[in-house]
C-alpha angles and dihedrals in degrees: 000000000000119000135197135183092240100045141029121264114287111239119235118252095259092054092046098049101077099024118103111220116261121240090257090054094049092048090050091049092052093046089052097044093048095048090238094117091062090047091052092047091052090046088051092048090050094049093045092053092044093053093047094244090126093054091046090054090048091052090050088052096050092046091051091047089051092048096051098033121261097256093048097059125089128196086246090057092051090047092050095047101037103037096075091046093045094050093046093050100052103119116252089231089063093046090049093051093049093048092050089053091050091049090049093051090050093051091052096045130068112230093205 
């Protein structure tokens, strides 16, 4: 299996053949195919910039780099340290807005 920070491991071809897609996978496929996923990602980017979250994460990265020494920090280090803080600090209003948009999309789309 191949793994990535941004997505779950990709199953091998043998594992994928007989397996029916999960509800999460079906929803993701529908979001991608309709172009709604990209719209949601853009909305998320806009809201995170508006509320100052992005600047806060930049400041955390800079502080970490200063603390460890600029030449001693890798992108993987930053991701490992900052990701939990970043996820925890996304404002509830942004989460609620995205959840509502996803629900509306699902209500207007047949999952068959």
